[in-house]
N, C-alpha and C positions, 0 to 999 in steps of 0.2 A: 585343404584336402587332408582327409584322414586315412591313413593306411595301417599296416600291421607289421610289428617288428618283434624279433626275438630278444628276450631279457633273461638273465640269470637272476633269480630273486632270492635264492638260498642255495646251500651246498646241493648239487645234483638236483636242482630244480630249475627247469627252463619253462618259460611261458610266453604267450603272445600278448602284446600290448598294443594299444593304439598309438600311432605316431603321426604327428602333424607334419605335412610336407608343404614348404613355401615355394612359391615360384622362383626359378633361378635369377640370381642377381649377376652383376658383372663378373665374368671368368668363371661361371658356374653352368652346370647342365641339370636337367631332371632326367632321371633314368627310371624306367619300368623294368623290373627284375624278370629275368628268365630263369635262372638257376644259380646255385651257389654250393661251394664246397666247404665242408666244416674241417677246420684244422684239429687234428687229433692231438696236437701238442699244446701251444699256447691257449687256443680257445677252450680245450677241454680241461686244462689246469684251472682256468677261471671259472668254469662250470662247477668244477669239484670243490672250489674255494682254496686252491693251492697255487694261485697265480704268482703271488710274491712280487708284485709290481709296486714301485714306490708311488706311482700316480698313473692316471690316464692321459697325462699331458702330451706324451709322444704319439698318442692315437687320436688325431683330431676329429675322427667321426664317431669315436666312442662316446657313450653317455653314462651317467650314473655316478656311483661312488664305489670305491673298493672297501670290503670285498663284494658287498651286495647292497642294492641291486645294480646291475651293470649291463649295458648293451655293448656287445663286443663281437667283431668278426672282420674278415678282411678279404674275402674272396667272393665278390658277388658279380655276376655277369647280367647284363641287361641291354636294353635298347634305348637310345636317346629319344626322349619325348618333347623336350623344350630346351632352348639354348639361350643363355644370357648374353649381354652385350660383351664382345671381346672373346667369347669361347669359340675355339677353332673346331667345332664339331657340327656334324650335320644331323638333323632329325632323321631317325631310322638307323643310324650307325649302331652297331653292337660293340659293347665296350666291357672291359674288366675294371672293376672298381674296388678300392680299399675302403669298404663300408660294411657295417654290420648287416646282418640278414633282415631284409625289409622288403615289402612288396613294391614300394616306389619311394624314392629319395632324391634330394638335391645335394650336390656336393661340388667342391672346386675341381677344376680340371686338372690340377696338379696331382690329384689322387686317381686319375683315370688313365687307362691305357686303351688305345684303340686296337681292336682285334683284327688282324690281318684277314683278308679273304681266303677262305679255304680252311680256316680254323673254327670248328663248330663250338657253340657255346660250352658244351659238356667237357671239351678238351680244354677250352680257355679258362674254365673254372679252377683249374689246378695251376695256373700260371704263378701264383704266389708261392705255393709250395715247391714247384719245379725251381723257382728262383732260389729258394733257400738251399736246395741240393746243389744247384749250379754254383752258388756262392762258396759252398764248401770245397767243391772240386776245382774252383780257380784259385781259391786262397791257398790250398796245398794240393797241386795238381798231381793226379796219378800218372806217373811216368811210364813210358814204354818199357815193359819188362818187369815193372814193379810187382810185388806180391801185395795185393790190396784186400783188406778186410772191411766189409760193411756190416756193422752190427745194428740189427733192427730193421725189418722190412715192413715198416709202415709205408706211407706215401713218400715222405721224404727219403727214407732209406732205399725204397725201391728206385726212385729217380736217381739217387746218388750211385746206386749199383749200376744202372743203365749207363750213366755218364762214364763211370769208372771202366766199364767193360770195353769202351772204345779205345783205351790205351793200355790197360793193365795186362801184365803177362800172365798173372795168376789171380783170379777173383774168388774170394771166399766169403760167402754170406752167412750170417748167424741170425737165427730166428726161432723163439721157442714154439711158435704156433705151426702146427703141421700143415693147416690150409694156406698160410702165407708161404711157407716153404714150397709147397707144391705150386702155388700160383706164380711163383717167381721164375719158373723154367723158362719163360721166353727171354730172359736176360742172357742166359748162357754161361752161367758162373761154373767155375771148375769144381766148386764144392758148395753145397747148401746144407747147413748142419745146425743141430741144436746147440745151445751154449756149452753143454757138457762134452761135446764132441769137438769143439772149436780148436783147442790147444793142439790136439793131434793132427787135425787138418792143416793148421798153419805150419807146424813142425815139418809134415811131410811136403807140402806144396811150396814152402819157402826153402827147402833143402837145409833146414836147421838154422836159417839166418833170422827167423822171425819176420813178421810183416814189415814192409817199408812204410806203409801207410795204413792206418785204421780210422775208418769214418764211424764215429759212434752216433747213431741216429735213433737208438731205441727209446730214449727217454726213461730208461730204468737205471737208477743209480748204481747198482752193482756192475753194470756192463762197462762202466768207465774204468774200473779196477782191472777187469778182464782184458780190455783193450790195451792197457798199459803193459800188462804181463805177456801179451802175445806179440807186441811190437819189439822190433829188434834194435840194435845198436844204431844210435843216430836217427832212429825212425820218428814218425810223427803221428800223434793221435789228434784228430780233428773232431771237435765236439759240435755236432749239429743239433744236439738235444737241448731242450729246455726243461730242466728238472723241476722248475717252479719252487715251492717252499720245502720240498723234500730234501733231507740232508743227503749229501754225497761223501761218505766216508772213504778215505784213500790211504793205502799203505805205500809210501813212496821211498822207503829207505833201501829198497834193493833195486828193481829193474829200473825205475825212473832215473835215479841218480848214477848208477853204475853204467847205464846204457846212454847217457846223455840224450834222453828223449825230449821231444817237444810236445807240448799240449797246447793246441790252438783253438780258440774259439771263433765261431763264424756269427754273423749278424746281418742286419738288413742292409748295411752299407758296402760299398765296394772297398776291398782292401787298399789301404794307402798306397802300397807299392805298385798297384795296377791302375791308379786313377789317370795316368797319362794316356791309357789306351782303352780302359773300360769305364762305363758309366751306366747309369740306370737304363738309358735308352738301348744300349748294347745288350745288357742283361735281358731286358724285356724281348728284343729281337730274337736272341739265341733261345730263350725259353719257348716262345711261340713256335719257332722253327722246329724244335724237337718234339713239342706237343703235337705238332701236325703229322709227325711220323709214328707216334706211339699210338696203339690201339688202346685207347683209355677205357672205352667200354668193356673190353674184354679183360684187360690186365690190371686195371686200377679200380674202377667203379663196382663195388659189390652190393650197394643198396642205394636205391632212389626213393626218397620220401617226399610226399606232397607237402608243400610249405605249411598248410594248415594243420599238419601233424608233426611239426618241428620237434616238439619236446621228446617224441618217440625216437627221433634220429640221434639225440644226445644219449638217451638211455641205451640205444643199441650200441653206440660207440663205447659206452661204459661197461658193456657186458662182454667178457672174454668169450663166452659161449656163443655169441652172435656171428663170430668169424667175420668181422668187418675189416675193410681196408678203406677204400674211398667211399664216403658217404655223401650224396649230393641231395640238396633240397631243391625240389622242382616247383617253380611258381607256375609254369606251363610247359607244355611239350615244345621243344625247340625244333 
């Protein structure tokens, strides 16, 4: 069976290539795609040639070679069409898959999440990115009464801000894009500011103490320095960004050392100190539970692009003037 898949063939060049799809073997399923969310972080870094990955070995469904050509992606939603021996899925079930963007594919069930009833495919497509934001917020939880800053209102930053709002005493959002600042009003932050206004907002709302927690999700290297400068004594800077191959110069001789700050990275795994009570299954359930409550169509998705025009979707995300947030590839109307 020959299908179609997105490949990055050169810097800032996406194209559709044929993909052979085999019947599912033991422990595998075959999925027909419905829609997919593009990651504006890791996926766009690879699209631009700024991925900085040692290899593709940790991404079992990726293909090709670094830096190009490469087939990479991890937020595909579809419907089960065929089931291999021992695979605990039913034909017709809708699933979230860690697989590159492709019209139809076969993969191991270890890379599949069953989508709960009541969560439509367009919400479910953002489960991977919500999981990144959730991981940041359970790694360094925003405490009741904390002054929390979220830098960057891309999809991950927006989800992190939503989670932080559940407990934060004061919530400050930093974003250079006026359209993203305006679009974040549903979160109910205490201040939504440009980077140049951030220091004054933190000084006022923290009553001079500095931020207790700053979640850096912008992907912009200068934002990490600003996060350090705005965070108070014994405060925490949590880095949800992947900067790729771009250098991140830091001045650590003043705030970082004198204030005994922590800089914490987040990743795809559950933090070691939480593994007694948290695992991927729980992360998955919490992510879908919250996505069922968020009006993704109004607050997250800004562009829907037919799959056969996928290269245009990447060009949109790469163009600041396009005012994108969540860009969805649609294989069919769900």
